[in-house]
VOTI-478619 format. One line per field, with one value per residue: residue in one letter; chain; z negated, x negated, y negated of N, C-alpha, C in turn. Coordinates in steps of 0.02 Angstrom, whole numbers, always signed. Last residue first. Example, Ala and Ser with C-alpha at 12.3 -4.5 7.8 and 13.67 -1.06 7.14 Angstrom:
REM residues 2
rest: (s a);
kette: (A A);
n.w: (-354 -390);
n.u: (-642 -660);
n.v: (+112 +284);
ca.w: (-357 -390);
ca.u: (-684 -615);
ca.v: (+53 +225);
c.w: (-394 -390);
c.u: (-645 -660);
c.v: (-2 +165);
This chain:
REM residues 89
rest: (d r v e w p l k e m g w r w e k q y p e s d a l t l p g f k a a y e a k m k n n l r n y h n f y e l a n r d d p h t d l y e t m e v v v f d v m g i n e l m r e r e s k r c g r m);
kette: (A A A A A A A A A A A A A A A A A A A A A A A A A A A A A A A A A A A A A A A A A A A A A A A A A A A A A A A A A A A A A A A A A A A A A A A A A A A A A A A A A A A A A A A A A);
n.w: (-4608 -4746 -4841 -4925 -4854 -4815 -4921 -4867 -4884 -4968 -4975 -4822 -4787 -4794 -4632 -4530 -4519 -4413 -4399 -4448 -4523 -4536 -4661 -4755 -4675 -4608 -4558 -4468 -4368 -4228 -4260 -4322 -4229 -4141 -4225 -4240 -4109 -4104 -4191 -4139 -4027 -4067 -4142 -4030 -3966 -4066 -4084 -3958 -3956 -4057 -4003 -3914 -3982 -4136 -4235 -4358 -4432 -4549 -4514 -4417 -4509 -4558 -4451 -4424 -4524 -4488 -4372 -4379 -4478 -4377 -4305 -4405 -4443 -4318 -4305 -4426 -4390 -4269 -4330 -4418 -4315 -4250 -4343 -4298 -4327 -4381 -4488 -4552 -4689);
n.u: (-1134 -1062 -910 -826 -721 -640 -675 -696 -583 -509 -379 -355 -365 -297 -276 -200 -71 +38 +23 -131 -120 -58 +14 -104 -220 -342 -405 -576 -647 -597 -443 -430 -451 -332 -228 -256 -229 -96 -31 -61 -6 +128 +136 +120 +236 +333 +306 +349 +481 +527 +500 +608 +724 +770 +863 +793 +720 +670 +610 +516 +417 +385 +331 +230 +138 +114 +62 -63 -128 -150 -248 -357 -381 -428 -546 -613 -626 -701 -817 -855 -875 -976 -1063 -1127 -1287 -1346 -1433 -1355 -1278);
n.v: (-7837 -7781 -7790 -7861 -7918 -7808 -7671 -7500 -7369 -7297 -7319 -7272 -7146 -6975 -6901 -6926 -7039 -7105 -7245 -7330 -7491 -7617 -7605 -7612 -7698 -7692 -7545 -7526 -7565 -7543 -7535 -7645 -7740 -7696 -7735 -7873 -7913 -7884 -7962 -8087 -8081 -8096 -8197 -8309 -8270 -8302 -8435 -8487 -8456 -8536 -8664 -8661 -8655 -8677 -8644 -8650 -8733 -8679 -8561 -8610 -8659 -8537 -8467 -8571 -8534 -8408 -8412 -8488 -8399 -8289 -8363 -8373 -8237 -8183 -8251 -8204 -8066 -8076 -8126 -8038 -7918 -7965 -8093 -8255 -8351 -8453 -8330 -8194 -8185);
ca.w: (-4549 -4720 -4790 -4952 -4893 -4774 -4902 -4889 -4835 -4967 -5030 -4853 -4790 -4817 -4697 -4551 -4517 -4451 -4439 -4403 -4515 -4485 -4615 -4745 -4728 -4645 -4560 -4529 -4428 -4245 -4232 -4379 -4285 -4121 -4198 -4299 -4143 -4048 -4192 -4210 -4027 -4021 -4176 -4089 -3927 -4026 -4134 -3978 -3908 -4059 -4064 -3898 -3927 -4083 -4164 -4327 -4377 -4565 -4579 -4410 -4470 -4617 -4490 -4355 -4511 -4561 -4383 -4339 -4501 -4446 -4286 -4370 -4492 -4348 -4254 -4414 -4441 -4268 -4274 -4448 -4380 -4217 -4317 -4339 -4269 -4374 -4462 -4510 -4636);
ca.u: (-1161 -1120 -951 -879 -786 -674 -640 -721 -622 -573 -410 -331 -416 -283 -312 -220 -135 +47 +69 -97 -144 -111 +39 -61 -156 -338 -350 -512 -669 -653 -485 -416 -493 -408 -236 -265 -304 -138 -35 -89 -66 +120 +136 +73 +170 +325 +300 +278 +445 +533 +471 +535 +696 +717 +891 +801 +742 +712 +659 +579 +462 +399 +377 +289 +166 +140 +114 -5 -106 -115 -184 -334 -360 -358 -493 -605 -578 -627 -792 -840 -833 -923 -1064 -1092 -1235 -1275 -1433 -1403 -1271);
ca.v: (-7810 -7820 -7762 -7806 -7960 -7856 -7735 -7555 -7419 -7269 -7335 -7338 -7182 -7055 -6912 -6843 -7023 -7034 -7236 -7291 -7424 -7614 -7623 -7546 -7706 -7739 -7581 -7509 -7586 -7540 -7474 -7581 -7734 -7701 -7665 -7838 -7930 -7857 -7889 -8073 -8085 -8032 -8149 -8280 -8264 -8238 -8394 -8503 -8419 -8463 -8634 -8660 -8590 -8712 -8643 -8584 -8752 -8741 -8570 -8587 -8712 -8590 -8434 -8563 -8600 -8414 -8367 -8514 -8459 -8288 -8339 -8441 -8302 -8157 -8277 -8284 -8091 -8053 -8162 -8086 -7919 -7958 -8028 -8222 -8310 -8463 -8415 -8215 -8211);
c.w: (-4533 -4658 -4768 -4902 -4922 -4801 -4855 -4875 -4885 -4924 -5023 -4906 -4827 -4832 -4730 -4615 -4539 -4465 -4461 -4444 -4481 -4475 -4546 -4676 -4716 -4703 -4612 -4530 -4482 -4322 -4238 -4341 -4326 -4174 -4173 -4293 -4209 -4092 -4162 -4213 -4088 -4031 -4149 -4121 -3989 -3990 -4097 -4037 -3935 -4022 -4077 -3955 -3930 -4044 -4105 -4246 -4332 -4499 -4583 -4450 -4456 -4565 -4535 -4405 -4469 -4552 -4444 -4353 -4463 -4471 -4335 -4340 -4465 -4393 -4293 -4367 -4444 -4335 -4272 -4396 -4400 -4273 -4280 -4301 -4318 -4341 -4445 -4467 -4600);
c.u: (-1229 -1146 -1003 -925 -836 -743 -677 -685 -651 -620 -484 -379 -405 -345 -299 -244 -154 -35 +65 -36 -99 -142 +8 -23 -136 -281 -366 -473 -628 -684 -558 -450 -493 -450 -312 -267 -314 -213 -81 -91 -86 +41 +121 +78 +113 +273 +299 +269 +369 +492 +470 +487 +625 +684 +824 +829 +748 +744 +692 +632 +518 +441 +423 +346 +233 +178 +147 +59 -47 -91 -143 -253 -335 -341 -421 -546 -564 -593 -720 -808 -817 -871 -1001 -1081 -1204 -1241 -1369 -1409 -1341);
c.v: (-7813 -7796 -7818 -7785 -7917 -7885 -7765 -7619 -7476 -7329 -7328 -7364 -7251 -7090 -6976 -6847 -6958 -7017 -7147 -7257 -7380 -7529 -7611 -7546 -7630 -7740 -7630 -7555 -7546 -7540 -7477 -7542 -7679 -7704 -7653 -7768 -7882 -7851 -7849 -7985 -8064 -8028 -8088 -8232 -8249 -8226 -8328 -8449 -8430 -8429 -8564 -8653 -8598 -8658 -8676 -8597 -8686 -8761 -8629 -8569 -8683 -8632 -8491 -8526 -8600 -8485 -8383 -8472 -8502 -8355 -8325 -8413 -8350 -8215 -8237 -8301 -8165 -8076 -8146 -8140 -7981 -7957 -8031 -8144 -8261 -8410 -8417 -8272 -8234);
């Protein structure tokens, strides 16, 4: 990493990680509090944001998971992409 400056890829991955954490934690909370409407709205907001962020990342750098890959690809690229930690910007 060059000094303290992060690349766009690194910033995007960091932000996705933070939002992923919220989604996982809210999933666990809702498992034990399924009637909490405020928590469900919070979860839905961050889940939509998570999906949007992953789609933006996939469009720029390739999918993070198979679920993030395009539904009807013309060629199989999943196994050919470098993993996020293998890429140096």
